[in-house]
C-alpha positions as CSV (number, residue, x, y, z in Angstrom):
1,M,-21.4,53.3,-38.5
2,A,-24.3,51.2,-37.1
3,R,-27.3,52.8,-35.3
4,A,-26.9,52.2,-31.8
5,L,-29.0,52.0,-28.6
6,M,-27.9,51.8,-24.8
7,F,-29.8,50.0,-22.0
8,L,-29.1,51.3,-18.7
9,G,-30.1,50.3,-15.2
10,T,-31.4,52.2,-11.8
11,H,-28.6,50.0,-10.0
12,S,-27.4,46.2,-10.4
13,S,-29.2,43.4,-11.8
14,A,-32.0,45.7,-13.0
15,G,-32.4,43.6,-16.0
16,K,-29.7,45.2,-18.5
17,S,-28.7,41.8,-19.4
18,L,-31.2,39.7,-20.1
19,L,-33.5,43.0,-22.2
20,T,-30.2,43.4,-24.2
21,T,-30.6,40.1,-24.9
22,A,-34.3,39.9,-25.8
23,F,-33.4,43.3,-28.1
24,C,-31.3,41.1,-29.8
25,R,-33.4,38.8,-30.8
26,L,-36.0,41.1,-31.4
27,L,-34.0,42.8,-34.0
28,A,-32.5,39.1,-35.3
29,R,-36.3,38.0,-36.0
30,R,-36.4,41.1,-38.2
31,G,-33.5,40.1,-40.5
32,V,-31.6,43.1,-38.9
33,R,-27.6,42.4,-38.2
34,V,-27.4,43.2,-34.2
35,A,-24.1,42.4,-31.9
36,P,-24.3,43.2,-28.1
37,F,-21.6,45.5,-26.9
38,K,-20.8,46.2,-23.0
39,A,-17.5,48.5,-22.7
40,Q,-16.3,47.0,-19.0
41,N,-18.0,44.0,-17.3
42,M,-17.6,42.6,-13.9
43,S,-17.9,39.2,-13.6
44,N,-15.9,35.8,-12.9
45,N,-18.8,34.3,-15.3
46,A,-17.0,34.0,-18.8
47,G,-16.7,32.4,-21.6
48,V,-14.2,31.9,-24.3
49,T,-14.7,33.0,-28.5
50,P,-13.5,30.6,-30.7
51,E,-10.2,32.6,-31.8
52,G,-9.6,32.2,-27.8
53,G,-11.0,35.4,-26.4
54,E,-12.1,35.2,-23.2
55,M,-14.9,37.1,-22.6
56,G,-18.2,38.0,-20.1
57,R,-20.9,35.2,-20.8
58,A,-23.6,37.9,-20.9
59,Q,-22.1,39.1,-24.0
60,I,-21.6,35.5,-25.1
61,V,-25.8,34.7,-24.7
62,Q,-26.3,38.1,-26.4
63,A,-24.6,37.1,-29.2
64,E,-26.4,33.9,-29.4
65,A,-29.8,35.5,-28.8
66,A,-28.6,37.8,-32.3
67,G,-27.5,34.4,-34.2
68,I,-23.8,35.9,-34.0
69,V,-20.7,34.3,-33.5
70,P,-19.4,36.2,-30.4
71,H,-15.8,38.1,-30.2
72,T,-14.1,40.1,-28.0
73,D,-15.1,43.5,-29.5
74,M,-18.4,42.9,-27.9
75,N,-16.4,42.9,-24.5
76,P,-13.4,44.4,-24.6
77,V,-12.5,45.4,-21.1
78,L,-13.8,41.9,-18.5
79,L,-12.9,42.4,-15.1
80,K,-12.7,39.7,-13.0
81,P,-12.6,40.1,-9.2
82,E,-10.0,38.3,-6.9
83,G,-11.1,39.7,-3.6
84,D,-12.2,42.8,-2.5
85,R,-10.2,45.4,-3.9
86,R,-8.1,43.5,-6.6
87,S,-9.6,41.9,-10.4
88,Q,-7.4,40.6,-12.8
89,I,-8.1,42.4,-15.7
90,V,-9.2,40.7,-19.4
91,L,-8.4,43.1,-22.2
92,N,-9.8,42.3,-25.9
93,G,-9.7,38.9,-24.7
94,Q,-6.4,38.5,-22.9
95,V,-5.0,38.9,-19.6
96,H,-4.0,42.4,-19.0
97,G,-3.0,42.4,-15.6
98,H,-4.4,43.5,-12.3
99,I,-6.3,46.2,-11.3
100,D,-7.2,47.6,-7.7
101,A,-7.7,51.4,-6.1
102,R,-4.1,52.7,-6.6
103,N,-4.1,51.9,-10.2
104,W,-7.7,52.6,-11.5
105,Q,-6.8,56.2,-12.6
106,D,-3.3,54.9,-14.0
107,L,-5.1,52.6,-16.1
108,K,-8.6,54.3,-17.0
109,G,-7.7,55.7,-20.2
110,M,-5.5,53.6,-21.8
111,L,-9.0,50.9,-21.5
112,W,-10.9,53.7,-22.6
113,Q,-8.9,54.3,-25.8
114,E,-8.9,50.6,-26.1
115,V,-13.3,50.7,-25.6
116,Q,-13.5,53.1,-28.7
117,A,-11.6,51.0,-30.6
118,A,-13.7,47.8,-29.9
119,Y,-16.9,49.6,-30.7
120,D,-15.4,51.1,-33.5
121,R,-14.6,47.5,-35.2
122,L,-18.3,46.1,-34.7
123,A,-20.0,49.3,-35.4
124,S,-18.6,48.9,-38.8
125,R,-19.3,45.3,-38.9
126,Y,-23.3,45.7,-38.3
127,E,-26.0,47.6,-38.7
128,V,-27.1,48.2,-35.2
129,V,-25.4,47.6,-31.6
130,L,-27.1,47.5,-28.5
131,L,-24.8,49.0,-25.7
132,E,-25.2,47.6,-21.9
133,G,-24.3,49.8,-19.1
134,A,-23.0,49.0,-15.9
135,G,-24.6,49.6,-12.0
136,S,-26.3,53.4,-12.4
137,P,-25.4,55.8,-14.3
138,A,-25.6,58.0,-11.7
139,E,-23.3,56.7,-9.3
140,I,-21.9,60.0,-8.5
141,N,-18.6,58.8,-7.0
142,L,-17.9,57.0,-10.0
143,K,-18.5,58.9,-12.7
144,G,-15.2,60.5,-13.4
145,S,-14.0,57.1,-14.2
146,D,-17.3,55.9,-16.3
147,I,-16.4,54.0,-19.5
148,V,-19.3,51.8,-20.0
149,N,-22.2,54.0,-19.6
150,L,-23.2,57.6,-20.3
151,R,-19.9,58.5,-21.9
152,M,-20.0,55.3,-24.0
153,A,-24.0,56.5,-25.2
154,R,-22.6,59.8,-26.0
155,Y,-19.3,58.1,-28.0
156,A,-21.7,55.9,-29.5
157,K,-24.5,58.2,-30.2
158,A,-26.7,56.2,-28.7
159,P,-30.2,57.0,-27.1
160,C,-30.2,55.6,-23.8
161,L,-33.6,53.4,-22.2
162,L,-33.1,53.0,-18.3
163,I,-34.5,50.1,-16.3
164,G,-36.1,49.7,-13.1
165,D,-36.7,46.2,-11.5
166,I,-39.7,46.7,-9.7
167,V,-39.2,43.2,-7.5
168,R,-36.7,45.4,-5.1
169,G,-39.2,47.9,-4.4
170,G,-39.3,51.7,-4.9
171,V,-39.1,51.4,-8.4
172,F,-40.5,54.9,-9.0
173,A,-38.0,56.5,-6.9
174,A,-35.5,54.4,-8.4
175,L,-36.2,55.8,-11.7
176,A,-36.7,59.5,-10.7
177,G,-34.0,59.4,-8.6
178,T,-31.4,58.7,-10.9
179,M,-32.5,61.3,-13.4
180,L,-32.3,64.2,-10.0
181,L,-28.6,62.5,-10.3
182,L,-27.5,63.1,-13.8
183,E,-26.4,66.1,-15.4
184,P,-28.8,68.3,-17.6
185,E,-27.2,66.8,-20.5
186,E,-27.2,63.3,-19.1
187,R,-31.1,63.4,-18.9
188,R,-31.1,64.5,-22.2
189,Q,-29.6,60.9,-23.2
190,V,-32.3,59.2,-21.6
191,R,-35.3,58.4,-23.8
192,G,-37.3,56.4,-22.3
193,F,-37.8,53.6,-18.8
194,L,-38.5,49.9,-18.9
195,I,-40.4,48.8,-16.0
196,N,-39.0,45.0,-15.5
197,K,-40.3,42.6,-13.7
198,F,-44.3,43.1,-13.0
199,R,-46.1,40.5,-11.4
200,G,-49.6,40.9,-12.5
201,D,-52.3,43.7,-14.6
202,P,-50.0,47.0,-15.5
203,I,-53.4,48.7,-15.0
204,L,-52.9,48.0,-10.6
205,L,-50.0,50.9,-11.4
206,G,-52.8,53.5,-11.8
207,D,-51.6,57.0,-13.1
208,G,-48.0,55.8,-11.7
209,L,-46.7,56.2,-15.1
210,Q,-48.2,59.4,-15.8
211,V,-47.1,61.0,-12.5
212,L,-43.3,59.7,-12.9
213,Q,-43.3,61.3,-16.5
214,E,-44.4,64.7,-14.8
215,K,-41.6,64.1,-11.9
216,A,-39.0,62.8,-13.6
217,Y,-37.9,65.2,-16.1
218,G,-40.9,63.9,-19.1
219,V,-39.7,61.0,-19.4
220,P,-41.9,58.2,-20.7
221,T,-42.2,55.0,-19.4
222,L,-42.2,52.7,-22.9
223,G,-42.8,49.2,-21.9
224,V,-43.8,47.3,-17.9
225,I,-42.0,44.2,-18.8
226,P,-44.0,40.6,-17.3
227,F,-41.7,38.6,-14.5
228,L,-41.2,35.4,-16.5
229,P,-40.4,32.3,-13.9
230,N,-38.1,30.4,-14.8
231,L,-36.1,32.0,-17.5
232,R,-33.5,29.4,-18.3
233,I,-31.2,32.3,-19.8
234,A,-27.6,32.5,-18.6
235,A,-27.1,35.5,-15.9
236,E,-23.9,37.8,-16.1
237,D,-22.9,37.2,-13.1
238,A,-23.6,35.0,-9.9
239,V,-25.6,37.1,-7.9
240,A,-28.5,35.7,-9.2
241,L,-28.2,32.5,-7.5
242,D,-28.1,34.9,-4.6
243,R,-31.9,36.6,-5.2
244,S,-33.8,33.4,-4.0
245,A,-36.9,35.5,-3.4
246,E,-37.5,36.1,-7.2
247,R,-37.8,32.5,-7.9
248,D,-41.3,31.0,-9.5
249,E,-43.6,30.4,-6.1
250,A,-43.9,26.9,-8.3
251,E,-40.2,26.2,-8.0
252,P,-40.1,27.0,-4.0
253,R,-37.0,25.7,-2.3
254,V,-37.3,21.9,-0.8
255,S,-36.3,19.4,1.7
256,G,-34.2,16.5,0.9
257,A,-36.6,14.6,2.6
258,T,-39.7,15.9,-0.3
259,I,-36.7,15.9,-2.7
260,A,-36.0,11.9,-2.2
261,A,-40.0,11.7,-2.1
262,L,-40.6,13.1,-5.5
263,S,-37.9,10.5,-6.7
264,L,-35.6,13.9,-8.2
265,I,-32.1,13.1,-8.8
266,D,-30.6,15.8,-6.2
267,I,-27.6,17.6,-7.3
268,A,-25.7,19.9,-5.2
269,V,-23.4,22.4,-6.5
270,V,-21.1,24.3,-4.1
271,H,-21.6,27.6,-3.8
272,L,-17.7,28.6,-3.6
273,P,-17.1,32.7,-3.1
274,H,-15.9,33.3,-6.1
275,I,-17.5,30.4,-8.1
276,S,-17.3,31.1,-11.9
277,N,-19.3,29.8,-14.9
278,F,-21.8,28.6,-13.1
279,D,-24.4,28.3,-15.9
280,D,-22.5,25.1,-16.5
281,F,-25.3,23.1,-14.5
282,D,-28.3,25.0,-16.2
283,P,-29.0,21.9,-18.4
284,L,-29.1,20.0,-15.9
285,A,-32.0,21.8,-13.7
286,A,-33.7,22.2,-17.2
287,E,-34.1,18.6,-17.1
288,P,-37.0,17.5,-16.0
289,G,-36.8,15.4,-12.7
290,V,-33.7,16.9,-11.9
291,R,-33.2,19.5,-8.9
292,V,-29.8,21.5,-8.6
293,R,-30.0,23.5,-5.8
294,Y,-26.2,25.4,-4.1
295,V,-25.4,25.1,-1.2
296,E,-22.9,27.2,1.4
297,R,-22.9,25.4,4.2
298,A,-22.2,21.6,5.6
299,E,-25.5,21.3,7.2
300,E,-27.4,21.9,3.6
301,L,-25.9,19.3,2.0
302,G,-28.0,16.5,3.6
303,Q,-27.3,12.8,0.7
304,P,-27.8,14.2,-2.7
305,R,-27.0,11.7,-6.0
306,A,-24.2,14.1,-6.5
307,V,-22.2,17.1,-5.2
308,I,-20.6,19.1,-8.1
309,L,-17.3,21.6,-7.2
310,P,-17.7,24.6,-9.8
311,G,-15.2,26.7,-11.3
312,T,-13.6,29.2,-9.0
313,K,-11.8,32.5,-10.1
314,V,-9.5,31.9,-6.6
315,T,-9.4,28.2,-6.2
316,M,-6.6,28.6,-2.9
317,A,-9.0,31.1,-0.8
318,D,-12.0,29.0,-2.0
319,L,-10.8,25.5,-1.3
320,A,-9.7,27.4,2.2
321,W,-13.3,28.5,2.6
322,L,-14.5,25.0,2.0
323,R,-12.0,23.8,5.1
324,D,-13.6,26.1,7.5
325,R,-17.3,25.5,6.8
326,G,-16.5,21.9,6.9
327,L,-17.9,21.0,3.6
328,D,-14.9,18.9,2.9
329,R,-15.8,16.6,5.6
330,A,-19.5,16.8,4.4
331,I,-18.4,16.1,1.4
332,A,-16.1,13.1,1.9
333,D,-19.3,11.4,3.7
334,A,-21.3,12.0,1.2
335,C,-19.1,10.5,-1.1
336,T,-19.1,7.1,1.6
337,A,-22.3,7.0,1.5
338,G,-22.8,6.6,-2.5
339,A,-22.9,10.4,-4.0
340,V,-21.2,10.7,-7.0
341,V,-18.3,13.9,-6.9
342,V,-17.6,15.8,-9.6
343,G,-15.2,18.8,-10.0
344,I,-15.1,21.3,-12.8
345,C,-11.9,23.2,-14.0
346,G,-10.9,24.8,-10.4
347,G,-13.5,22.6,-8.4
348,Y,-11.2,19.4,-10.3
349,Q,-7.9,21.2,-8.8
350,M,-9.8,21.1,-5.3
351,L,-10.2,17.2,-5.7
352,G,-6.8,16.4,-6.1
353,Q,-4.3,15.5,-3.4
354,T,-2.0,19.4,-3.2
355,L,-2.3,22.5,-5.2
356,A,1.3,23.6,-5.7
357,D,1.6,27.7,-6.0
358,P,5.6,28.0,-7.1
359,L,5.1,31.8,-8.5
360,G,2.5,33.0,-6.0
361,V,-0.3,33.2,-8.8
362,E,-2.8,32.6,-5.7
363,G,-0.4,32.6,-2.5
364,A,2.8,32.8,-1.6
365,P,4.9,31.8,-3.5
366,G,6.4,28.3,-3.2
367,S,3.2,27.4,-1.4
368,N,1.9,23.5,-0.9
369,T,-1.8,23.3,-0.4
370,P,-3.6,20.0,0.6
371,G,-6.9,19.0,-1.7
372,L,-9.3,17.0,-1.0
373,G,-7.6,14.6,-1.4
374,L,-10.4,12.7,-3.8
375,L,-8.7,11.9,-6.6
376,P,-5.1,10.6,-7.1
377,V,-3.9,14.1,-8.9
378,V,-1.6,17.1,-8.8
379,T,-1.9,20.4,-9.4
380,R,0.6,23.1,-10.4
381,L,-0.9,26.7,-10.7
382,G,1.4,28.6,-13.0
383,A,1.7,32.4,-15.2
384,N,-0.4,31.5,-18.5
385,K,-4.0,31.2,-18.5
386,Q,-5.3,29.1,-20.9
387,T,-8.3,30.0,-22.8
388,H,-9.8,28.0,-25.3
389,Q,-12.8,27.0,-26.2
390,A,-11.9,22.9,-27.4
391,R,-13.5,19.2,-27.9
392,L,-12.9,16.3,-26.1
393,R,-12.4,12.4,-27.2
394,L,-13.6,10.2,-24.3
395,P,-12.3,6.6,-23.8
396,N,-16.0,5.2,-25.9
397,G,-14.8,7.6,-29.0
398,Q,-17.2,10.1,-27.9
399,V,-16.3,13.7,-28.9
400,L,-17.5,16.5,-26.6
401,T,-17.4,20.2,-26.5
402,G,-16.5,23.2,-24.6
403,Y,-14.0,25.4,-23.6
404,E,-11.3,26.0,-21.0
405,I,-10.5,28.9,-18.9
406,H,-7.8,28.1,-16.1
407,V,-4.8,28.2,-14.9
408,G,-2.6,25.0,-13.7
409,E,-1.3,22.1,-14.9
410,T,-2.6,19.2,-13.8
411,T,-0.8,15.3,-13.4
412,L,-2.4,12.5,-12.6
413,L,-0.9,9.6,-10.2
414,S,-1.5,6.2,-10.4
415,G,-5.0,4.8,-9.4
416,A,-6.1,7.7,-11.9
417,V,-7.6,7.2,-15.1
418,R,-7.9,10.5,-18.1
419,L,-11.4,11.6,-18.0
420,G,-10.8,12.1,-22.4
421,D,-7.9,13.4,-24.7
422,L,-8.3,16.9,-26.4
423,I,-8.2,16.5,-29.9
424,E,-9.0,20.4,-30.8
425,R,-8.0,23.4,-29.3
426,S,-9.0,27.0,-30.5
427,G,-9.5,25.6,-34.1
428,Q,-5.9,23.7,-34.0
429,P,-5.6,19.5,-33.2
430,A,-4.3,18.8,-30.1
431,H,-2.9,15.9,-28.5
432,E,-2.7,15.8,-25.1
433,P,-5.0,14.5,-22.0
434,D,-7.8,16.4,-19.9
435,G,-9.2,15.3,-16.5
436,A,-9.2,12.0,-14.7
437,T,-11.5,9.6,-12.7
438,S,-11.7,7.2,-10.3
439,I,-11.1,4.1,-11.0
440,D,-14.7,2.9,-10.4
441,G,-16.0,6.5,-11.8
442,R,-17.9,7.5,-9.4
443,I,-15.2,11.0,-8.5
444,W,-13.9,12.8,-11.8
445,G,-13.4,15.7,-12.7
446,T,-12.2,18.1,-16.0
447,Y,-11.2,21.0,-17.7
448,L,-14.0,21.6,-20.2
449,H,-16.6,23.9,-19.4
450,G,-19.9,23.7,-20.6
451,I,-19.7,19.2,-20.5
452,F,-23.5,19.1,-19.8
453,A,-24.8,21.1,-22.7
454,N,-23.7,18.1,-24.7
455,D,-26.8,16.3,-24.4
456,A,-25.6,12.3,-24.7
457,Y,-23.5,12.9,-22.5
458,R,-25.4,14.5,-20.2
459,R,-28.3,12.2,-20.5
460,H,-25.9,9.3,-19.9
461,W,-24.5,10.9,-16.9
462,L,-27.7,11.7,-15.1
463,G,-28.8,7.8,-16.2
464,S,-26.0,6.4,-14.1
465,L,-27.4,8.8,-11.2
466,G,-30.6,6.8,-12.0
467,W,-33.0,9.4,-13.8
468,Q,-35.1,8.5,-16.5
469,G,-35.9,11.0,-18.7
470,G,-36.4,12.1,-22.2
471,A,-34.3,13.7,-24.7
472,A,-34.2,17.5,-24.3
473,S,-31.6,19.5,-26.5
474,A,-30.0,21.6,-24.2
475,A,-29.5,24.2,-28.2
476,N,-32.8,23.8,-28.5
477,L,-33.7,24.4,-25.1
478,R,-31.4,28.1,-25.1
479,E,-33.2,28.9,-28.1
480,A,-37.0,28.5,-27.2
481,E,-36.0,30.6,-24.3
482,Y,-34.7,33.3,-26.3
483,D,-38.4,33.7,-28.3
484,R,-39.8,33.6,-24.8
485,L,-38.2,36.1,-23.7
486,A,-38.4,38.4,-26.6
487,D,-42.4,37.6,-27.3
488,A,-42.7,38.8,-23.4
489,V,-40.7,41.9,-24.7
490,E,-41.9,43.1,-27.6
491,A,-45.5,42.7,-26.7
492,A,-44.5,45.0,-23.6
493,V,-43.2,47.9,-24.7
494,D,-43.6,50.4,-27.3
495,W,-41.7,49.1,-29.8
496,P,-42.8,51.7,-32.8
497,R,-42.0,54.7,-30.5
498,I,-38.3,52.9,-29.2
499,A,-37.7,52.1,-33.1
500,Q,-38.4,55.9,-33.7
501,I,-35.9,57.4,-30.6
502,A,-33.2,54.4,-32.3
503,G,-33.4,55.5,-35.6
504,L,-34.8,52.4,-36.4
505,E,-38.1,53.1,-38.3
506,A,-37.1,50.9,-40.7
507,Y,-36.9,47.5,-38.8
508,R,-40.3,48.2,-36.9
């Protein structure tokens, strides 16, 4: 059975996913067969395995950093929020109903059995498993239903490192307070602290680390990890889009006038309430001379070169939100002024004439909602979710790779031109159209997530917007970022001591 090490956080977004990614790369570079594991993830940022199973993007990123193929055993339970009190359950890669406050107690026993089975399968195939917790292990109102934090650590016999985010402020109190709220046997599972996102010289902490150890039941701090500006690694969920305070000072928010003056290609992505797969646009943002910004209000839109409607977990509700804010009119005005308009997945559905929901998948059964009317297509929501890795052939013969996660089928009407033809889904031959474009090509949509990660296609599309950039590879950039992250973490932590704690002395 594999050795195990778990990363916990004092709160959500403390850096658990990122540091798990770092340690995956750190161990993989030592020749270790290492895999990530998160028992339960809550995020609409999902991806698809080669077998067609759906799982959290964070674990797909971690698998990529480890140099392995992602598998749903790495994230057996994925909860995809649909509202304040309701989430879709994806179990072992497939939809398994919904969860809310009323049925959680009934489901947790079954989910715990599935989590254990998935972990056992994974641990039998790898030398080391790096586990990631969720939220905080000290949420005293949630401990009874925990299947992802300390209960999982006990099952995997994994010592734990507790991460605190110093950018949030009060990191010493967060670390010590977490320990205070744990039971004595739980405290013994936590073997070290990691302070994340530190700016400046660690000497500024003075004797704080020693005092923290004395106050926090003798637990030592095993690393002070620096803040890494402009780190281009896909985030676990859309919280990352809201944390503008952590933006590097060298890349502040800029006005539309400044963007124009700098000759940047300005791309506005609508930040929908239930936005999903927002890392679709990371390859665009990584290109020099391209500015990707997220907008929530009509007055923020300005005059971009392109407007993108991204994927969403709840298309009809987010379409209503968009209308309430006047963004429908602002997008139409931008299009009239010359902007290109693109829709990905749920955004593609919004661009059409209507969205029909005969079964009540998202709204009232039989409802028929007007779309934005920018593409001559209609969408009919259905009960079956499509999850595939896919290959799309364009009319010019170019083949693009990506993945699909969607409910609903879209039909082209007169005046629409198909974007391309799917030629492969989950490793099997396919023969069906995907996407649509206006006759002039200025408005288009597709179900293919990851389309901009195709280097030649991305460069050609940006070129059509007036971009004059180089020939960067999205895959090479990701690999370089994994190494940059791992280098910084390895230099900042007491790796020999961590290796000793986790029984990994052979990999020091």
